C-alpha positions as a Markdown table, in Angstrom:
| # | Residue | x | y | z |
|---|---|---|---|---|
| 1 | Met | -15.8 | 16.9 | 6.5 |
| 2 | Asn | -14.7 | 15.4 | 3.2 |
| 3 | Tyr | -12.1 | 12.5 | 4.0 |
| 4 | Leu | -10.3 | 13.6 | 0.8 |
| 5 | Asp | -9.4 | 16.9 | 2.4 |
| 6 | Lys | -7.6 | 15.5 | 4.9 |
| 7 | Val | -5.6 | 12.6 | 3.3 |
| 8 | Asp | -1.7 | 12.8 | 3.1 |
| 9 | Thr | -0.6 | 14.5 | -0.3 |
| 10 | Lys | 1.5 | 11.5 | -1.1 |
| 11 | Ile | -1.8 | 9.4 | -1.2 |
| 12 | Leu | -3.6 | 12.1 | -3.3 |
| 13 | Asp | -0.8 | 12.0 | -5.9 |
| 14 | Tyr | -1.1 | 8.0 | -6.1 |
| 15 | Phe | -4.8 | 8.5 | -6.6 |
| 16 | Lys | -4.5 | 10.8 | -9.5 |
| 17 | Val | -2.2 | 8.1 | -10.8 |
| 18 | Leu | -5.2 | 5.4 | -10.4 |
| 19 | Glu | -7.6 | 8.0 | -11.9 |
| 20 | Pro | -7.0 | 11.3 | -13.1 |
| 21 | Asn | -10.4 | 12.4 | -13.0 |
| 22 | Phe | -11.6 | 11.6 | -9.4 |
| 23 | Pro | -15.4 | 10.4 | -9.6 |
| 24 | Thr | -17.0 | 13.1 | -7.5 |
| 25 | Trp | -20.3 | 10.8 | -7.3 |
| 26 | Leu | -18.1 | 8.6 | -5.1 |
| 27 | Ile | -17.5 | 10.9 | -2.3 |
| 28 | Glu | -20.6 | 10.6 | -0.4 |
| 29 | Tyr | -20.4 | 6.8 | -0.3 |
| 30 | Ile | -16.6 | 7.5 | 1.1 |
| 31 | Asn | -17.8 | 9.9 | 3.9 |
| 32 | Thr | -20.4 | 7.4 | 5.2 |
| 33 | Lys | -20.0 | 6.4 | 8.8 |
| 34 | Glu | -19.2 | 2.6 | 7.9 |
| 35 | Met | -16.7 | 3.6 | 5.3 |
| 36 | Leu | -14.8 | 6.4 | 7.5 |
| 37 | His | -14.3 | 3.8 | 10.3 |
| 38 | Gln | -12.0 | 2.0 | 8.1 |
| 39 | Gln | -9.6 | 4.8 | 8.1 |
| 40 | Tyr | -8.4 | 4.0 | 11.5 |
| 41 | Ile | -7.3 | 0.3 | 10.3 |
| 42 | Ser | -3.8 | -0.3 | 8.7 |
| 43 | Ile | -3.6 | -2.5 | 5.7 |
| 44 | Thr | -0.5 | -3.9 | 7.3 |
| 45 | Cys | -2.6 | -6.4 | 9.6 |
| 46 | Gly | -0.9 | -4.6 | 12.7 |
| 47 | Thr | 2.6 | -5.5 | 11.6 |
| 48 | Ile | 3.3 | -1.8 | 11.2 |
| 49 | Tyr | 3.4 | -1.3 | 14.8 |
| 50 | Ser | 6.5 | -3.4 | 15.4 |
| 51 | Asn | 10.2 | -2.8 | 14.9 |
| 52 | Leu | 10.3 | -5.9 | 13.1 |
| 53 | Tyr | 9.1 | -3.9 | 10.0 |
| 54 | Glu | 10.7 | -0.9 | 8.7 |
| 55 | Ser | 7.8 | 0.9 | 7.6 |
| 56 | Glu | 5.7 | 3.8 | 9.7 |
| 57 | Phe | 3.7 | 5.0 | 6.9 |
| 58 | Phe | 0.1 | 4.5 | 7.9 |
| 59 | Tyr | -1.9 | 3.6 | 4.6 |
| 60 | Ser | -5.4 | 2.7 | 5.8 |
| 61 | Asn | -8.0 | 0.3 | 4.8 |
| 62 | Leu | -10.0 | 3.1 | 3.6 |
| 63 | Asp | -7.3 | 4.4 | 1.6 |
| 64 | His | -7.1 | 0.9 | 0.1 |
| 65 | Ser | -10.7 | 0.5 | -0.6 |
| 66 | Ile | -10.9 | 4.1 | -2.3 |
| 67 | Gly | -7.9 | 2.9 | -4.3 |
| 68 | Val | -9.6 | -0.3 | -5.4 |
| 69 | Ser | -12.5 | 1.7 | -6.5 |
| 70 | Leu | -10.5 | 4.1 | -8.5 |
| 71 | Ile | -8.9 | 1.2 | -10.6 |
| 72 | Ile | -12.4 | -0.4 | -11.1 |
| 73 | Trp | -13.8 | 3.1 | -12.3 |
| 74 | His | -10.7 | 3.7 | -14.5 |
| 75 | Phe | -11.0 | 0.8 | -16.4 |
| 76 | Thr | -15.0 | 0.2 | -16.5 |
| 77 | His | -16.6 | 3.4 | -15.7 |
| 78 | Asp | -19.2 | 1.2 | -14.2 |
| 79 | Lys | -20.7 | 2.7 | -10.9 |
| 80 | Lys | -22.2 | -0.8 | -9.5 |
| 81 | Gln | -18.6 | -2.6 | -10.1 |
| 82 | Thr | -16.8 | 0.6 | -8.6 |
| 83 | Leu | -18.9 | 0.6 | -5.3 |
| 84 | Ser | -18.4 | -3.0 | -5.0 |
| 85 | Gly | -14.7 | -2.3 | -4.7 |
| 86 | Leu | -15.1 | 0.4 | -2.4 |
| 87 | Phe | -17.6 | -1.6 | -0.1 |
| 88 | His | -15.2 | -5.0 | -0.3 |
| 89 | Asp | -13.6 | -4.3 | 3.0 |
| 90 | Ile | -16.4 | -2.3 | 4.9 |
| 91 | Ala | -16.6 | -5.2 | 7.5 |
| 92 | Thr | -13.0 | -5.3 | 8.1 |
| 93 | Pro | -12.2 | -5.5 | 11.9 |
| 94 | Thr | -9.1 | -3.8 | 13.5 |
| 95 | Phe | -5.9 | -5.7 | 12.7 |
| 96 | Lys | -7.5 | -6.9 | 9.5 |
| 97 | His | -6.5 | -10.4 | 8.5 |
| 98 | Cys | -5.1 | -11.1 | 12.3 |
| 99 | Ile | -8.7 | -11.7 | 12.9 |
| 100 | Asp | -8.8 | -14.4 | 10.2 |
| 101 | Phe | -6.0 | -16.0 | 12.1 |
| 102 | Leu | -7.9 | -15.5 | 15.4 |
| 103 | Asn | -10.9 | -17.4 | 13.4 |
| 104 | Gly | -8.5 | -20.3 | 12.4 |
| 105 | Asp | -8.6 | -19.1 | 8.6 |
| 106 | Tyr | -5.1 | -18.3 | 8.1 |
| 107 | Ile | -4.9 | -19.9 | 4.7 |
| 108 | Lys | -7.9 | -18.5 | 2.8 |
| 109 | Gln | -8.2 | -15.4 | 5.0 |
| 110 | Glu | -11.6 | -14.7 | 4.1 |
| 111 | Ser | -13.7 | -15.2 | 7.3 |
| 112 | Thr | -13.8 | -11.4 | 7.8 |
| 113 | Glu | -16.0 | -10.9 | 4.5 |
| 114 | Asp | -19.0 | -12.4 | 5.8 |
| 115 | Leu | -20.5 | -9.4 | 7.2 |
| 116 | Thr | -20.1 | -7.1 | 4.1 |
| 117 | Arg | -23.8 | -7.4 | 3.0 |
| 118 | Glu | -25.1 | -6.8 | 6.6 |
| 119 | Thr | -22.9 | -3.8 | 7.0 |
| 120 | Ile | -24.3 | -2.3 | 3.9 |
| 121 | Leu | -28.0 | -3.1 | 4.9 |
| 122 | Asn | -27.7 | -1.7 | 8.4 |
| 123 | Ser | -26.2 | 1.6 | 7.1 |
| 124 | Lys | -28.9 | 4.1 | 6.7 |
| 125 | Glu | -26.5 | 6.5 | 4.9 |
| 126 | Ile | -25.5 | 4.0 | 2.4 |
| 127 | Met | -28.9 | 2.6 | 1.8 |
| 128 | Thr | -30.4 | 6.1 | 1.3 |
| 129 | Leu | -27.6 | 6.8 | -1.3 |
| 130 | Leu | -28.1 | 3.6 | -2.9 |
| 131 | Lys | -31.8 | 4.1 | -3.3 |
| 132 | Arg | -31.1 | 7.3 | -4.8 |
| 133 | Asp | -28.8 | 6.0 | -7.3 |
| 134 | Asn | -31.4 | 3.1 | -8.1 |
| 135 | Ile | -28.6 | 0.4 | -7.1 |
| 136 | Lys | -29.5 | -2.7 | -5.1 |
| 137 | Val | -27.7 | -4.3 | -2.5 |
| 138 | Asp | -26.8 | -7.3 | -4.2 |
| 139 | Glu | -25.3 | -5.2 | -7.0 |
| 140 | Val | -22.6 | -4.0 | -4.6 |
| 141 | Cys | -21.9 | -6.2 | -1.7 |
| 142 | Asp | -20.1 | -9.0 | -3.4 |
| 143 | Tyr | -17.2 | -7.9 | -5.6 |
| 144 | His | -16.4 | -11.4 | -6.4 |
| 145 | Ile | -19.1 | -11.4 | -9.1 |
| 146 | Tyr | -17.0 | -8.7 | -11.2 |
| 147 | Pro | -13.8 | -10.3 | -12.5 |
| 148 | Ile | -12.4 | -7.0 | -12.7 |
| 149 | Ala | -12.8 | -6.2 | -9.1 |
| 150 | Asp | -11.7 | -9.4 | -7.8 |
| 151 | Asn | -10.7 | -12.9 | -9.3 |
| 152 | Asp | -9.0 | -16.2 | -8.1 |
| 153 | Thr | -5.1 | -16.2 | -7.6 |
| 154 | Pro | -2.9 | -15.7 | -9.6 |
| 155 | Lys | -4.9 | -13.5 | -11.9 |
| 156 | Leu | -4.6 | -9.9 | -11.7 |
| 157 | Ser | -7.9 | -8.0 | -10.3 |
| 158 | Ser | -8.2 | -4.5 | -9.1 |
| 159 | Asp | -7.8 | -5.4 | -5.5 |
| 160 | Arg | -4.8 | -7.5 | -6.0 |
| 161 | Leu | -3.4 | -4.7 | -8.2 |
| 162 | Glu | -4.1 | -1.9 | -5.6 |
| 163 | Tyr | -2.6 | -3.3 | -2.5 |
| 164 | Ser | 0.6 | -4.4 | -4.7 |
| 165 | Leu | 1.1 | -0.9 | -5.7 |
| 166 | Ala | 0.2 | 0.6 | -2.6 |
| 167 | Asn | 2.7 | -1.6 | -0.5 |
| 168 | Ala | 5.2 | -1.1 | -2.9 |
| 169 | Leu | 5.0 | 2.7 | -2.7 |
| 170 | Phe | 4.2 | 3.3 | 0.6 |
| 171 | Thr | 4.8 | 0.5 | 3.2 |
| 172 | Tyr | 8.0 | -1.3 | 2.0 |
| 173 | Asn | 9.4 | 1.6 | -0.3 |
| 174 | Leu | 10.1 | -1.0 | -3.3 |
| 175 | Ser | 8.9 | 1.7 | -5.8 |
| 176 | Ser | 8.7 | 5.3 | -6.8 |
| 177 | Leu | 5.5 | 6.8 | -7.7 |
| 178 | Lys | 7.1 | 7.4 | -11.3 |
| 179 | Glu | 7.6 | 3.5 | -11.4 |
| 180 | Ile | 4.2 | 2.7 | -10.3 |
| 181 | Glu | 2.6 | 5.3 | -13.0 |
| 182 | Glu | 4.7 | 3.4 | -15.6 |
| 183 | Ile | 3.3 | 0.0 | -14.5 |
| 184 | Tyr | -0.3 | 1.2 | -14.1 |
| 185 | Asn | -0.5 | 2.7 | -17.5 |
| 186 | Asp | 0.8 | -0.5 | -19.2 |
| 187 | Ile | -2.4 | -2.1 | -18.0 |
| 188 | Ser | -5.5 | -2.6 | -20.0 |
| 189 | Ile | -8.6 | -5.1 | -19.9 |
| 190 | Lys | -7.8 | -8.5 | -21.5 |
| 191 | Lys | -9.5 | -11.7 | -22.4 |
| 192 | Asn | -7.9 | -14.3 | -20.3 |
| 193 | Glu | -7.8 | -18.2 | -21.3 |
| 194 | Glu | -11.3 | -18.5 | -19.8 |
| 195 | Asp | -12.7 | -15.7 | -22.2 |
| 196 | Ile | -13.3 | -13.6 | -19.0 |
| 197 | Asp | -12.2 | -10.0 | -18.8 |
| 198 | Glu | -9.1 | -9.4 | -16.6 |
| 199 | Leu | -6.6 | -6.8 | -16.2 |
| 200 | Gly | -3.3 | -7.5 | -18.1 |
| 201 | Phe | -0.1 | -5.9 | -19.2 |
| 202 | Asn | 0.8 | -4.6 | -22.8 |
| 203 | Thr | 4.5 | -5.3 | -22.5 |
| 204 | Glu | 6.6 | -7.9 | -21.2 |
| 205 | Lys | 9.0 | -5.7 | -19.4 |
| 206 | Leu | 6.6 | -3.9 | -17.3 |
| 207 | Ala | 4.7 | -7.3 | -16.6 |
| 208 | Thr | 8.2 | -8.5 | -15.4 |
| 209 | Asp | 8.8 | -5.4 | -13.8 |
| 210 | Phe | 5.6 | -5.9 | -11.9 |
| 211 | Ile | 6.6 | -9.5 | -10.8 |
| 212 | Lys | 9.8 | -8.5 | -9.4 |
| 213 | Ile | 7.7 | -6.3 | -6.8 |
| 214 | Thr | 5.0 | -8.5 | -6.2 |
| 215 | Asn | 7.4 | -11.6 | -5.4 |
| 216 | Ile | 9.0 | -9.4 | -2.7 |
| 217 | Leu | 5.6 | -8.5 | -1.3 |
| 218 | Ser | 4.3 | -12.2 | -1.6 |
| 219 | Ile | 7.0 | -13.5 | 0.6 |
| 220 | Ile | 6.6 | -10.4 | 3.1 |
| 221 | Tyr | 3.0 | -11.2 | 3.3 |
| 222 | Arg | 3.8 | -14.8 | 4.8 |
| 223 | Glu | 7.1 | -14.9 | 5.8 |
| 224 | Asp | 8.3 | -15.8 | 9.2 |
| 225 | Arg | 8.2 | -12.3 | 11.0 |
| 226 | Thr | 4.5 | -11.9 | 9.5 |
| 227 | Arg | 3.0 | -15.3 | 10.6 |
| 228 | Tyr | 4.2 | -14.8 | 13.9 |
| 229 | Ser | 3.3 | -11.3 | 14.3 |
| 230 | Met | -0.3 | -11.9 | 13.0 |
| 231 | Gln | -0.8 | -14.9 | 15.0 |
| 232 | Leu | 0.7 | -13.3 | 18.2 |
| 233 | Ile | -1.8 | -10.4 | 17.9 |
| 234 | Ala | -4.8 | -12.9 | 17.2 |
| 235 | Asp | -4.0 | -14.8 | 20.2 |
| 236 | Ile | -3.5 | -11.5 | 22.4 |
| 237 | Ile | -7.0 | -10.4 | 21.2 |
| 238 | Lys | -8.3 | -14.3 | 22.1 |
| 239 | Arg | -7.2 | -13.7 | 25.6 |
| 240 | Leu | -8.6 | -10.4 | 25.8 |
| 241 | Cys | -11.9 | -11.6 | 24.7 |
| 242 | Glu | -11.7 | -14.8 | 27.2 |
| 243 | Asp | -10.9 | -12.3 | 29.9 |
| 244 | Lys | -14.0 | -10.5 | 29.2 |
| 245 | Ile | -12.0 | -7.2 | 28.7 |
| 246 | Ile | -13.3 | -7.0 | 25.0 |
| 247 | Thr | -16.0 | -8.5 | 22.8 |
| 248 | Lys | -15.5 | -9.4 | 19.1 |
| 249 | Ile | -17.9 | -6.9 | 18.3 |
| 250 | Asp | -15.5 | -4.5 | 19.6 |
| 251 | Leu | -13.2 | -5.4 | 16.9 |
| 252 | Tyr | -15.5 | -3.8 | 14.4 |
| 253 | Lys | -16.2 | -0.6 | 16.4 |
| 254 | Leu | -13.0 | 0.5 | 18.0 |
| 255 | Lys | -10.0 | 1.8 | 16.4 |
| 256 | Glu | -6.7 | 0.0 | 16.3 |
| 257 | Ser | -5.1 | 2.6 | 18.3 |
| 258 | Glu | -8.1 | 2.2 | 21.2 |
| 259 | Ile | -7.5 | -1.7 | 21.0 |
| 260 | Ile | -3.7 | -1.1 | 21.5 |
| 261 | Glu | -4.3 | 1.0 | 24.4 |
| 262 | Ile | -6.4 | -1.6 | 25.9 |
| 263 | Ile | -3.7 | -4.1 | 25.3 |
| 264 | Glu | -1.1 | -1.8 | 26.9 |
| 265 | Asn | -3.4 | -1.7 | 30.0 |
| 266 | Ser | -3.8 | -5.3 | 30.5 |
| 267 | Ala | -1.9 | -8.3 | 31.5 |
| 268 | Tyr | -0.5 | -8.7 | 28.0 |
| 269 | Lys | 1.3 | -5.5 | 28.0 |
| 270 | Asn | 4.8 | -6.9 | 28.4 |
| 271 | Ile | 4.0 | -9.5 | 25.7 |
| 272 | Tyr | 3.0 | -7.1 | 23.3 |
| 273 | Asn | 5.8 | -4.5 | 24.1 |
| 274 | Lys | 8.4 | -7.2 | 23.5 |
| 275 | Trp | 7.2 | -7.9 | 20.1 |
| 276 | Lys | 6.9 | -4.1 | 19.4 |
| 277 | Asn | 10.3 | -3.5 | 20.3 |
| 278 | Ala | 11.8 | -6.7 | 18.7 |
| 279 | Ser | 14.1 | -6.0 | 15.7 |
| 280 | Glu | 14.6 | -9.7 | 14.5 |
| 281 | Ile | 12.7 | -13.0 | 14.7 |
| 282 | Asn | 14.0 | -16.3 | 15.6 |
| 283 | Thr | 13.5 | -19.6 | 14.0 |
| 284 | Ser | 14.1 | -23.3 | 14.5 |
| 285 | Glu | 13.9 | -26.6 | 13.0 |
| 286 | Asp | 12.9 | -28.2 | 16.5 |
| 287 | Val | 10.0 | -27.3 | 18.8 |
| 288 | Pro | 11.0 | -24.5 | 21.0 |
| 289 | Glu | 10.6 | -25.2 | 24.7 |
| 290 | Lys | 8.7 | -23.0 | 27.6 |
| 291 | Ile | 8.0 | -20.3 | 24.9 |
| 292 | Tyr | 5.6 | -19.1 | 22.8 |
| 293 | Phe | 6.1 | -20.1 | 19.0 |
| 294 | Val | 3.9 | -20.1 | 15.6 |
| 295 | His | 4.3 | -23.0 | 13.5 |
| 296 | Gln | 1.9 | -22.9 | 10.6 |
| 297 | Glu | 1.4 | -21.9 | 6.9 |
| 298 | Ser | -0.4 | -18.8 | 5.5 |
| 299 | Lys | -2.1 | -17.6 | 2.7 |
| 300 | Val | 0.0 | -17.5 | -0.5 |
| 301 | Arg | -0.5 | -14.5 | -2.4 |
| 302 | Tyr | 1.0 | -14.2 | -5.7 |
| 303 | Ile | 0.2 | -12.7 | -9.4 |
| 304 | Asp | 1.0 | -14.4 | -12.8 |
| 305 | Pro | -0.6 | -11.6 | -15.0 |
| 306 | Leu | -1.4 | -11.6 | -18.5 |
| 307 | Val | 0.8 | -10.4 | -21.2 |
| 308 | Lys | 0.4 | -10.7 | -24.7 |
| 309 | Gly | -2.6 | -12.9 | -24.3 |
| 310 | Gln | -0.6 | -15.6 | -22.0 |
| 311 | Arg | 0.6 | -15.7 | -18.4 |
| 312 | Ile | 4.0 | -14.1 | -18.0 |
| 313 | Ser | 5.2 | -17.3 | -16.6 |
| 314 | Lys | 4.8 | -18.8 | -20.0 |
| 315 | Val | 6.2 | -15.5 | -22.1 |
| 316 | Ser | 9.2 | -14.9 | -19.8 |
| 317 | Tyr | 11.8 | -17.3 | -18.3 |
| 318 | Glu | 12.8 | -14.6 | -15.8 |
| 319 | Ala | 9.3 | -14.2 | -14.5 |
| 320 | Lys | 8.6 | -18.1 | -14.3 |
| 321 | Lys | 11.8 | -18.3 | -12.3 |
| 322 | Leu | 10.9 | -15.5 | -10.1 |
| 323 | Ile | 7.3 | -16.9 | -9.3 |
| 324 | Glu | 8.7 | -20.4 | -8.8 |
| 325 | Asp | 11.3 | -19.1 | -6.2 |
| 326 | Asn | 8.4 | -17.0 | -4.6 |
| 327 | Leu | 6.1 | -20.3 | -4.4 |
| 328 | Asn | 9.0 | -22.2 | -2.8 |
| 329 | Tyr | 9.6 | -20.1 | 0.2 |
| 330 | Asp | 9.9 | -22.2 | 3.1 |
| 331 | Met | 7.0 | -21.9 | 5.8 |
| 332 | Thr | 7.9 | -25.2 | 7.9 |
| 333 | Lys | 10.0 | -23.6 | 10.6 |
| 334 | Tyr | 9.1 | -23.1 | 14.3 |
| 335 | Val | 9.1 | -19.1 | 14.9 |
| 336 | Tyr | 9.4 | -17.3 | 18.2 |
| 337 | Leu | 10.8 | -14.5 | 20.0 |
| 338 | Glu | 12.7 | -14.8 | 23.2 |
| 339 | Asn | 11.0 | -14.3 | 26.4 |
| 340 | Ile | 7.6 | -14.4 | 25.2 |
| 341 | Asp | 5.3 | -16.9 | 27.2 |
| 342 | Phe | 1.5 | -16.6 | 27.8 |
| 343 | Asn | 1.8 | -19.2 | 30.5 |
| 344 | Asn | 4.3 | -16.7 | 32.6 |
| 345 | Leu | 2.5 | -13.6 | 32.5 |
């Protein structure tokens, strides 16, 4: 079955904004086993499963990957760059960046990208398609080599643009589809200060509107409830691995729903359910005693896009102030929930 035939119509409408003429050649790549597995992983890194968060809309890692590829195709019409965007998360495990937390990589959050090339090489379906299309693995396994696909923070890339628009529209209800379309249609390829191609805005107003959205998202990605949630999930998974209930390989083969079922049948059921049913996080300036807590920073995701050949922070005082306030978000407090302690199972 074609994955696009069963996708929520709201997502299909969003895809049409990203690229009105869907590239039909991409469909066979989407429907490969390795890509289809990503439909069972949420882009929210597991946070969607807790009442700490308002959203219940499941936007999958596959939806995200398709969105990234559509943006790249829309602006470049280059198959290799487009496929690099589609494949960029092909090796993503369940709970996404929580596994970076498990690996101790909570600042860069890139440790799960290491298996991308290997995953593609091990896929008979994908390798057959690439051979047919005369495309080499090294031309599509690393989207970092294409600046329109990916670049360094705070530049605007297709990946950064897609998860910003999708999270604003579906996950946190910050924008309507009409507002997303207006912002998206103001973007074109520009030359940045390094004379490298980059997505940028044509008007200051829409660039500023985009900053207002992404600054809210930027804080959500690293706020107290998020850092706590991602580390808690990582620590539950760590203990499941130590108890030999699951292996790290399972994280790349099982669905999130299947891992959750394992958790709910384990010694960590009560901990998971307390987090799942929590509605408010606690913070403290001092070390909480006899309780599980999180005390660490996290990756800072923010965007300072181009407009009129300059960064919006140099063009708009309002945008500059918004970005500065965002970057000053305090991550120094101890974060915890009552009655959660791995030592008292």
